[in-house]
mmCIF file as gemmi writes it, N, C-alpha and C atoms, coordinates in Angstrom:
data_model
loop_
_atom_site.group_PDB
_atom_site.id
_atom_site.type_symbol
_atom_site.label_atom_id
_atom_site.label_alt_id
_atom_site.label_comp_id
_atom_site.label_asym_id
_atom_site.label_entity_id
_atom_site.label_seq_id
_atom_site.pdbx_PDB_ins_code
_atom_site.Cartn_x
_atom_site.Cartn_y
_atom_site.Cartn_z
_atom_site.occupancy
_atom_site.B_iso_or_equiv
_atom_site.pdbx_formal_charge
_atom_site.auth_seq_id
_atom_site.auth_asym_id
_atom_site.pdbx_PDB_model_num
ATOM 1 N N . MET Axp A 1 ? 26.462 -13.154 -3.307 1 0 ? 1 A 1
ATOM 2 C CA . MET Axp A 1 ? 25.566 -12.128 -3.732 1 0 ? 1 A 1
ATOM 3 C C . MET Axp A 1 ? 24.127 -12.54 -3.745 1 0 ? 1 A 1
ATOM 4 N N . GLY Axp A 2 ? 23.272 -11.603 -3.449 1 0 ? 2 A 1
ATOM 5 C CA . GLY Axp A 2 ? 21.915 -11.853 -3.578 1 0 ? 2 A 1
ATOM 6 C C . GLY Axp A 2 ? 21.176 -10.8 -4.391 1 0 ? 2 A 1
ATOM 7 N N . GLY Axp A 3 ? 20.03 -11.162 -4.8 1 0 ? 3 A 1
ATOM 8 C CA . GLY Axp A 3 ? 19.312 -10.044 -5.531 1 0 ? 3 A 1
ATOM 9 C C . GLY Axp A 3 ? 17.847 -10.153 -5.11 1 0 ? 3 A 1
ATOM 10 N N . GLY Axp A 4 ? 17.091 -9.285 -5.619 1 0 ? 4 A 1
ATOM 11 C CA . GLY Axp A 4 ? 15.618 -9.35 -5.297 1 0 ? 4 A 1
ATOM 12 C C . GLY Axp A 4 ? 14.952 -8.197 -5.851 1 0 ? 4 A 1
ATOM 13 N N . VAL Axp A 5 ? 13.646 -8.059 -5.631 1 0 ? 5 A 1
ATOM 14 C CA . VAL Axp A 5 ? 12.757 -7.003 -6.179 1 0 ? 5 A 1
ATOM 15 C C . VAL Axp A 5 ? 11.871 -6.611 -5.028 1 0 ? 5 A 1
ATOM 16 N N . VAL Axp A 6 ? 11.819 -5.321 -4.86 1 0 ? 6 A 1
ATOM 17 C CA . VAL Axp A 6 ? 10.9 -4.726 -3.859 1 0 ? 6 A 1
ATOM 18 C C . VAL Axp A 6 ? 9.65 -4.11 -4.61 1 0 ? 6 A 1
ATOM 19 N N . VAL Axp A 7 ? 8.445 -4.548 -4.146 1 0 ? 7 A 1
ATOM 20 C CA . VAL Axp A 7 ? 7.186 -3.983 -4.689 1 0 ? 7 A 1
ATOM 21 C C . VAL Axp A 7 ? 6.598 -3.098 -3.721 1 0 ? 7 A 1
ATOM 22 N N . PHE Axp A 8 ? 6.407 -1.845 -4.015 1 0 ? 8 A 1
ATOM 23 C CA . PHE Axp A 8 ? 5.844 -0.829 -3.243 1 0 ? 8 A 1
ATOM 24 C C . PHE Axp A 8 ? 4.494 -0.427 -3.814 1 0 ? 8 A 1
ATOM 25 N N . LEU Axp A 9 ? 3.433 -0.212 -3.152 1 0 ? 9 A 1
ATOM 26 C CA . LEU Axp A 9 ? 2.145 0.16 -3.625 1 0 ? 9 A 1
ATOM 27 C C . LEU Axp A 9 ? 1.427 0.942 -2.612 1 0 ? 9 A 1
ATOM 28 N N . GLU Axp A 10 ? 0.525 1.77 -2.999 1 0 ? 10 A 1
ATOM 29 C CA . GLU Axp A 10 ? -0.457 2.477 -2.161 1 0 ? 10 A 1
ATOM 30 C C . GLU Axp A 10 ? -1.899 2.108 -2.543 1 0 ? 10 A 1
ATOM 31 N N . ALA Axp A 11 ? -2.653 1.814 -1.605 1 0 ? 11 A 1
ATOM 32 C CA . ALA Axp A 11 ? -4.002 1.367 -1.773 1 0 ? 11 A 1
ATOM 33 C C . ALA Axp A 11 ? -5.077 2.143 -0.935 1 0 ? 11 A 1
ATOM 34 N N . ASN Axp A 12 ? -6.291 2.258 -1.407 1 0 ? 12 A 1
ATOM 35 C CA . ASN Axp A 12 ? -7.174 2.907 -0.535 1 0 ? 12 A 1
ATOM 36 C C . ASN Axp A 12 ? -7.444 2.049 0.685 1 0 ? 12 A 1
ATOM 37 N N . ASN Axp A 13 ? -7.794 2.605 1.772 1 0 ? 13 A 1
ATOM 38 C CA . ASN Axp A 13 ? -7.976 2.024 3.083 1 0 ? 13 A 1
ATOM 39 C C . ASN Axp A 13 ? -9.293 1.333 3.06 1 0 ? 13 A 1
ATOM 40 N N . GLU Axp A 14 ? -9.478 0.187 2.367 1 0 ? 14 A 1
ATOM 41 C CA . GLU Axp A 14 ? -10.769 -0.532 2.242 1 0 ? 14 A 1
ATOM 42 C C . GLU Axp A 14 ? -10.404 -2.062 2.601 1 0 ? 14 A 1
ATOM 43 N N . GLU Axp A 15 ? -11.172 -2.571 3.56 1 0 ? 15 A 1
ATOM 44 C CA . GLU Axp A 15 ? -10.921 -3.868 4.147 1 0 ? 15 A 1
ATOM 45 C C . GLU Axp A 15 ? -10.769 -4.956 3.107 1 0 ? 15 A 1
ATOM 46 N N . LYS Axp A 16 ? -11.584 -4.966 2.212 1 0 ? 16 A 1
ATOM 47 C CA . LYS Axp A 16 ? -11.627 -5.998 1.092 1 0 ? 16 A 1
ATOM 48 C C . LYS Axp A 16 ? -10.387 -6.018 0.245 1 0 ? 16 A 1
ATOM 49 N N . LEU Axp A 17 ? -10.021 -4.751 -0.133 1 0 ? 17 A 1
ATOM 50 C CA . LEU Axp A 17 ? -8.738 -4.509 -0.925 1 0 ? 17 A 1
ATOM 51 C C . LEU Axp A 17 ? -7.429 -4.901 -0.078 1 0 ? 17 A 1
ATOM 52 N N . LEU Axp A 18 ? -7.385 -4.366 1.081 1 0 ? 18 A 1
ATOM 53 C CA . LEU Axp A 18 ? -6.241 -4.711 1.962 1 0 ? 18 A 1
ATOM 54 C C . LEU Axp A 18 ? -6.174 -6.165 2.309 1 0 ? 18 A 1
ATOM 55 N N . SER Axp A 19 ? -7.241 -6.884 2.453 1 0 ? 19 A 1
ATOM 56 C CA . SER Axp A 19 ? -7.243 -8.29 2.724 1 0 ? 19 A 1
ATOM 57 C C . SER Axp A 19 ? -6.591 -9.046 1.473 1 0 ? 19 A 1
ATOM 58 N N . PHE Axp A 20 ? -6.934 -8.596 0.364 1 0 ? 20 A 1
ATOM 59 C CA . PHE Axp A 20 ? -6.344 -9.233 -0.82 1 0 ? 20 A 1
ATOM 60 C C . PHE Axp A 20 ? -4.784 -9.152 -0.859 1 0 ? 20 A 1
ATOM 61 N N . TYR Axp A 21 ? -4.331 -7.938 -0.491 1 0 ? 21 A 1
ATOM 62 C CA . TYR Axp A 21 ? -2.937 -7.638 -0.504 1 0 ? 21 A 1
ATOM 63 C C . TYR Axp A 21 ? -2.252 -8.571 0.634 1 0 ? 21 A 1
ATOM 64 N N . TRP Axp A 22 ? -2.93 -8.514 1.846 1 0 ? 22 A 1
ATOM 65 C CA . TRP Axp A 22 ? -2.35 -9.17 3.009 1 0 ? 22 A 1
ATOM 66 C C . TRP Axp A 22 ? -2.296 -10.683 2.621 1 0 ? 22 A 1
ATOM 67 N N . ASP Axp A 23 ? -3.229 -11.189 1.857 1 0 ? 23 A 1
ATOM 68 C CA . ASP Axp A 23 ? -3.263 -12.646 1.609 1 0 ? 23 A 1
ATOM 69 C C . ASP Axp A 23 ? -2.168 -12.973 0.593 1 0 ? 23 A 1
ATOM 70 N N . ASN Axp A 24 ? -1.783 -11.996 -0.107 1 0 ? 24 A 1
ATOM 71 C CA . ASN Axp A 24 ? -0.758 -12.178 -1.136 1 0 ? 24 A 1
ATOM 72 C C . ASN Axp A 24 ? 0.718 -11.676 -0.613 1 0 ? 24 A 1
ATOM 73 N N . LYS Axp A 25 ? 0.957 -11.769 0.766 1 0 ? 25 A 1
ATOM 74 C CA . LYS Axp A 25 ? 2.15 -11.451 1.427 1 0 ? 25 A 1
ATOM 75 C C . LYS Axp A 25 ? 2.651 -10.049 1.278 1 0 ? 25 A 1
ATOM 76 N N . PHE Axp A 26 ? 1.756 -9.087 1.084 1 0 ? 26 A 1
ATOM 77 C CA . PHE Axp A 26 ? 2.214 -7.702 1.237 1 0 ? 26 A 1
ATOM 78 C C . PHE Axp A 26 ? 2.01 -7.318 2.707 1 0 ? 26 A 1
ATOM 79 N N . ARG Axp A 27 ? 2.853 -6.425 3.174 1 0 ? 27 A 1
ATOM 80 C CA . ARG Axp A 27 ? 2.893 -5.95 4.512 1 0 ? 27 A 1
ATOM 81 C C . ARG Axp A 27 ? 2.763 -4.427 4.632 1 0 ? 27 A 1
ATOM 82 N N . GLN Axp A 28 ? 1.903 -3.971 5.481 1 0 ? 28 A 1
ATOM 83 C CA . GLN Axp A 28 ? 1.735 -2.48 5.609 1 0 ? 28 A 1
ATOM 84 C C . GLN Axp A 28 ? 2.91 -1.977 6.411 1 0 ? 28 A 1
ATOM 85 N N . PHE Axp A 29 ? 3.349 -0.854 5.911 1 0 ? 29 A 1
ATOM 86 C CA . PHE Axp A 29 ? 4.483 -0.21 6.697 1 0 ? 29 A 1
ATOM 87 C C . PHE Axp A 29 ? 4.164 1.374 6.987 1 0 ? 29 A 1
ATOM 88 N N . ASP Axp A 30 ? 3.157 1.916 6.405 1 0 ? 30 A 1
ATOM 89 C CA . ASP Axp A 30 ? 2.881 3.276 6.673 1 0 ? 30 A 1
ATOM 90 C C . ASP Axp A 30 ? 1.55 3.64 6.058 1 0 ? 30 A 1
ATOM 91 N N . THR Axp A 31 ? 1.088 4.905 6.375 1 0 ? 31 A 1
ATOM 92 C CA . THR Axp A 31 ? -0.187 5.446 5.735 1 0 ? 31 A 1
ATOM 93 C C . THR Axp A 31 ? 0.143 6.898 5.331 1 0 ? 31 A 1
ATOM 94 N N . ARG Axp A 32 ? -0.581 7.5 4.492 1 0 ? 32 A 1
ATOM 95 C CA . ARG Axp A 32 ? -0.375 8.935 4.132 1 0 ? 32 A 1
ATOM 96 C C . ARG Axp A 32 ? -1.811 9.451 3.757 1 0 ? 32 A 1
ATOM 97 N N . LEU Axp A 33 ? -1.943 10.797 3.956 1 0 ? 33 A 1
ATOM 98 C CA . LEU Axp A 33 ? -3.113 11.472 3.55 1 0 ? 33 A 1
ATOM 99 C C . LEU Axp A 33 ? -2.904 12.142 2.362 1 0 ? 33 A 1
ATOM 100 N N . THR Axp A 34 ? -3.729 11.983 1.261 1 0 ? 34 A 1
ATOM 101 C CA . THR Axp A 34 ? -3.641 12.628 0.027 1 0 ? 34 A 1
ATOM 102 C C . THR Axp A 34 ? -3.783 14.164 0.154 1 0 ? 34 A 1
ATOM 103 N N . ALA Axp A 35 ? -3.262 14.812 -0.819 1 0 ? 35 A 1
ATOM 104 C CA . ALA Axp A 35 ? -3.354 16.295 -0.826 1 0 ? 35 A 1
ATOM 105 C C . ALA Axp A 35 ? -3.709 16.666 -2.27 1 0 ? 35 A 1
ATOM 106 N N . SER Axp A 36 ? -4.871 17.108 -2.626 1 0 ? 36 A 1
ATOM 107 C CA . SER Axp A 36 ? -5.25 17.484 -3.933 1 0 ? 36 A 1
ATOM 108 C C . SER Axp A 36 ? -6.209 18.622 -3.899 1 0 ? 36 A 1
ATOM 109 N N . LYS Axp A 37 ? -6.214 19.453 -4.961 1 0 ? 37 A 1
ATOM 110 C CA . LYS Axp A 37 ? -7.085 20.509 -4.981 1 0 ? 37 A 1
ATOM 111 C C . LYS Axp A 37 ? -8.48 20.08 -5.551 1 0 ? 37 A 1
ATOM 112 N N . GLU Axp A 38 ? -8.509 19.002 -6.253 1 0 ? 38 A 1
ATOM 113 C CA . GLU Axp A 38 ? -9.715 18.529 -6.929 1 0 ? 38 A 1
ATOM 114 C C . GLU Axp A 38 ? -10.59 17.647 -5.909 1 0 ? 38 A 1
ATOM 115 N N . THR Axp A 39 ? -9.928 16.898 -5.134 1 0 ? 39 A 1
ATOM 116 C CA . THR Axp A 39 ? -10.636 16.016 -4.242 1 0 ? 39 A 1
ATOM 117 C C . THR Axp A 39 ? -10.391 16.267 -2.742 1 0 ? 39 A 1
ATOM 118 N N . ASP Axp A 40 ? -11.312 15.697 -2.043 1 0 ? 40 A 1
ATOM 119 C CA . ASP Axp A 40 ? -11.114 15.767 -0.488 1 0 ? 40 A 1
ATOM 120 C C . ASP Axp A 40 ? -9.973 14.884 -0.141 1 0 ? 40 A 1
ATOM 121 N N . PRO Axp A 41 ? -9.279 15.092 0.958 1 0 ? 41 A 1
ATOM 122 C CA . PRO Axp A 41 ? -8.128 14.219 1.34 1 0 ? 41 A 1
ATOM 123 C C . PRO Axp A 41 ? -8.647 12.936 1.796 1 0 ? 41 A 1
ATOM 124 N N . HIS Axp A 42 ? -7.906 11.827 1.542 1 0 ? 42 A 1
ATOM 125 C CA . HIS Axp A 42 ? -8.301 10.529 2.067 1 0 ? 42 A 1
ATOM 126 C C . HIS Axp A 42 ? -6.99 9.752 2.304 1 0 ? 42 A 1
ATOM 127 N N . GLU Axp A 43 ? -7.113 8.722 3.134 1 0 ? 43 A 1
ATOM 128 C CA . GLU Axp A 43 ? -5.969 7.94 3.54 1 0 ? 43 A 1
ATOM 129 C C . GLU Axp A 43 ? -5.618 6.843 2.547 1 0 ? 43 A 1
ATOM 130 N N . LEU Axp A 44 ? -4.352 6.747 2.311 1 0 ? 44 A 1
ATOM 131 C CA . LEU Axp A 44 ? -3.824 5.733 1.499 1 0 ? 44 A 1
ATOM 132 C C . LEU Axp A 44 ? -2.922 4.817 2.352 1 0 ? 44 A 1
ATOM 133 N N . VAL Axp A 45 ? -2.937 3.46 2.233 1 0 ? 45 A 1
ATOM 134 C CA . VAL Axp A 45 ? -2.15 2.639 2.943 1 0 ? 45 A 1
ATOM 135 C C . VAL Axp A 45 ? -0.977 2.163 2.069 1 0 ? 45 A 1
ATOM 136 N N . GLN Axp A 46 ? 0.215 2.266 2.65 1 0 ? 46 A 1
ATOM 137 C CA . GLN Axp A 46 ? 1.441 1.879 1.858 1 0 ? 46 A 1
ATOM 138 C C . GLN Axp A 46 ? 1.823 0.48 2.293 1 0 ? 46 A 1
ATOM 139 N N . LEU Axp A 47 ? 2.021 -0.273 1.142 1 0 ? 47 A 1
ATOM 140 C CA . LEU Axp A 47 ? 2.298 -1.747 1.348 1 0 ? 47 A 1
ATOM 141 C C . LEU Axp A 47 ? 3.646 -2.047 0.69 1 0 ? 47 A 1
ATOM 142 N N . LEU Axp A 48 ? 4.287 -3.162 1.215 1 0 ? 48 A 1
ATOM 143 C CA . LEU Axp A 48 ? 5.556 -3.555 0.662 1 0 ? 48 A 1
ATOM 144 C C . LEU Axp A 48 ? 5.71 -4.962 0.631 1 0 ? 48 A 1
ATOM 145 N N . ARG Axp A 49 ? 6.316 -5.495 -0.422 1 0 ? 49 A 1
ATOM 146 C CA . ARG Axp A 49 ? 6.583 -7.04 -0.572 1 0 ? 49 A 1
ATOM 147 C C . ARG Axp A 49 ? 7.952 -7.218 -1.199 1 0 ? 49 A 1
ATOM 148 N N . LEU Axp A 50 ? 8.759 -7.997 -0.559 1 0 ? 50 A 1
ATOM 149 C CA . LEU Axp A 50 ? 9.979 -8.383 -1.155 1 0 ? 50 A 1
ATOM 150 C C . LEU Axp A 50 ? 9.824 -9.668 -2.009 1 0 ? 50 A 1
ATOM 151 N N . LEU Axp A 51 ? 10.362 -9.76 -3.155 1 0 ? 51 A 1
ATOM 152 C CA . LEU Axp A 51 ? 10.186 -11.028 -4.01 1 0 ? 51 A 1
ATOM 153 C C . LEU Axp A 51 ? 11.606 -11.652 -4.167 1 0 ? 51 A 1
Protein backbone atom coordinates (compact mmCIF):
# COMPACT_ATOMS: atom_id res chain seq x y z
CA MET A 1 0.00 0.00 0.00
CA GLY A 2 1.04 3.52 -0.64
CA GLY A 3 -0.21 6.85 0.50
CA GLY A 4 0.29 10.43 -0.35
CA VAL A 5 -1.05 13.92 -0.36
CA VAL A 6 -2.23 15.95 -3.32
CA VAL A 7 -1.92 19.72 -3.12
CA PHE A 8 -4.13 21.71 -5.50
CA LEU A 9 -4.07 25.48 -5.77
CA GLU A 10 -5.08 28.31 -8.05
CA ALA A 11 -2.82 31.31 -8.56
CA ASN A 12 -2.99 34.54 -10.50
CA ASN A 13 -1.29 34.33 -13.87
CA GLU A 14 1.81 36.32 -12.84
CA GLU A 15 5.26 35.19 -13.94
CA LYS A 16 7.01 35.80 -10.60
CA LEU A 17 4.33 33.93 -8.65
CA LEU A 18 4.21 30.99 -11.07
CA SER A 19 8.01 30.79 -11.10
CA PHE A 20 7.96 30.34 -7.32
CA TYR A 21 5.51 27.44 -7.57
CA TRP A 22 7.37 25.81 -10.49
CA ASP A 23 10.62 26.04 -8.49
CA ASN A 24 8.82 24.20 -5.68
CA LYS A 25 7.78 21.30 -7.94
CA PHE A 26 4.18 22.31 -8.66
CA ARG A 27 2.97 21.57 -12.18
CA GLN A 28 0.35 23.43 -14.15
CA PHE A 29 -2.54 21.29 -15.33
CA ASP A 30 -5.23 23.80 -16.36
CA THR A 31 -6.47 27.38 -16.28
CA ARG A 32 -9.87 28.89 -15.63
CA LEU A 33 -11.54 32.26 -16.00
CA THR A 34 -13.09 33.72 -12.87
CA ALA A 35 -16.73 34.76 -12.84
CA SER A 36 -17.79 37.41 -10.35
CA LYS A 37 -20.33 40.20 -10.32
CA GLU A 38 -17.99 42.47 -8.32
CA THR A 39 -14.79 42.20 -10.41
CA ASP A 40 -13.75 41.79 -14.01
CA PRO A 41 -12.95 38.22 -15.09
CA HIS A 42 -9.30 37.19 -14.92
CA GLU A 43 -7.37 34.00 -15.53
CA LEU A 44 -6.29 31.68 -12.71
CA VAL A 45 -3.66 29.00 -13.23
CA GLN A 46 -4.39 25.64 -11.60
CA LEU A 47 -1.37 23.87 -10.11
CA LEU A 48 -0.87 20.44 -8.62
CA ARG A 49 1.80 18.72 -6.53
CA LEU A 50 2.00 15.18 -5.20
CA LEU A 51 3.74 14.79 -1.83
